[in-house]
C-alpha positions as CSV (number, residue, x, y, z in Angstrom):
1,X,32.8,3.3,9.2
2,X,34.9,0.5,9.3
3,X,32.0,-2.7,9.1
4,X,32.9,-5.9,12.2
5,X,30.5,-8.3,11.1
6,X,30.7,-11.1,14.0
7,X,30.5,-14.8,13.6
8,X,27.6,-17.3,14.7
9,X,25.9,-16.8,17.5
10,X,27.8,-13.2,18.0
11,X,26.5,-9.6,18.9
12,X,28.4,-6.0,18.1
13,X,27.4,-4.0,21.2
14,X,28.3,-0.5,21.3
15,X,27.8,1.0,25.6
16,X,25.7,4.2,25.9
17,X,27.4,7.1,27.7
18,X,28.6,6.8,31.3
19,X,26.4,8.2,34.2
20,X,29.2,11.3,33.9
21,X,27.6,12.6,38.0
22,X,26.4,10.6,40.8
23,X,23.5,10.1,42.8
24,X,24.5,12.8,44.7
25,X,24.8,15.3,42.2
26,X,28.8,14.9,42.8
27,X,30.3,15.0,39.2
28,X,32.7,12.3,38.1
29,X,35.4,12.2,36.3
30,X,36.1,9.5,33.7
31,X,38.1,7.1,35.8
32,X,35.5,6.9,38.8
33,X,33.1,5.9,36.6
34,X,31.5,2.6,36.8
35,X,30.9,1.3,33.1
36,X,27.2,0.9,31.5
37,X,25.4,-2.2,31.8
38,X,23.3,-0.8,28.6
39,X,24.9,-1.0,25.6
40,X,22.6,-0.4,22.6
41,X,23.8,-3.2,19.5
42,X,25.2,-2.5,16.2
43,X,25.3,-5.9,14.3
44,X,24.1,-9.8,14.4
45,X,26.7,-12.6,14.0
46,X,25.7,-14.8,11.0
47,X,23.8,-17.2,13.2
48,X,23.8,-20.8,14.0
49,X,21.9,-24.2,13.7
50,X,21.2,-26.6,16.4
51,X,22.1,-29.9,17.0
52,X,19.1,-30.8,14.0
53,X,20.3,-28.4,11.7
54,X,17.6,-26.0,12.2
55,X,18.1,-22.5,11.9
56,X,19.5,-20.8,15.4
57,X,17.3,-17.5,15.3
58,X,18.1,-14.1,17.7
59,X,16.5,-12.7,20.3
60,X,17.3,-9.2,19.3
61,X,17.9,-7.0,16.6
62,X,19.7,-4.4,15.3
63,X,18.8,-1.0,17.1
64,X,17.6,-3.2,20.9
65,X,18.5,-1.2,23.5
66,X,20.2,-4.0,25.9
67,X,21.6,-5.5,29.6
68,X,24.9,-6.7,29.2
69,X,27.2,-7.6,31.7
70,X,29.9,-5.1,33.3
71,X,32.6,-7.3,32.0
72,X,31.5,-9.5,29.8
73,X,32.7,-10.2,25.7
74,X,35.6,-8.5,23.8
75,X,36.9,-4.6,24.0
76,X,36.6,-3.2,19.9
77,X,37.6,-0.3,18.5
78,X,35.7,0.8,15.1
79,X,37.0,4.5,14.3
80,X,37.6,5.4,17.6
81,X,34.4,3.7,18.3
82,X,34.6,1.4,21.6
83,X,32.4,-1.5,21.2
84,X,32.2,-5.1,21.9
85,X,31.6,-8.2,20.5
86,X,29.9,-10.9,22.6
87,X,27.4,-14.3,23.1
88,X,23.8,-12.9,22.5
89,X,23.6,-15.7,25.5
90,X,26.2,-13.7,27.2
91,X,23.4,-10.9,26.7
92,X,21.3,-10.6,30.1
93,X,17.9,-8.3,29.1
94,X,16.1,-6.1,26.5
95,X,15.7,-3.2,27.9
96,X,12.0,-1.4,27.0
């Protein structure tokens, strides 16, 4: 498997599976499915420093399920898996 190490305050995430059924139970084709807003954190970036030179800690960790915006991040393919590289600040929240 190819490894991608995000740089800076960026995070590599993999979207979780989209819903294949509508609320009424109708099967949806791939083209009609919305992009899921839940993703799993796969890798963290190298980090960064603030204006005072202190290390900025990540709020998420590898394996966290997070809520992301529908159209945020940059799509990349890793071994036929579609993933996103996004700034940690683009993550809306952690799903518990």
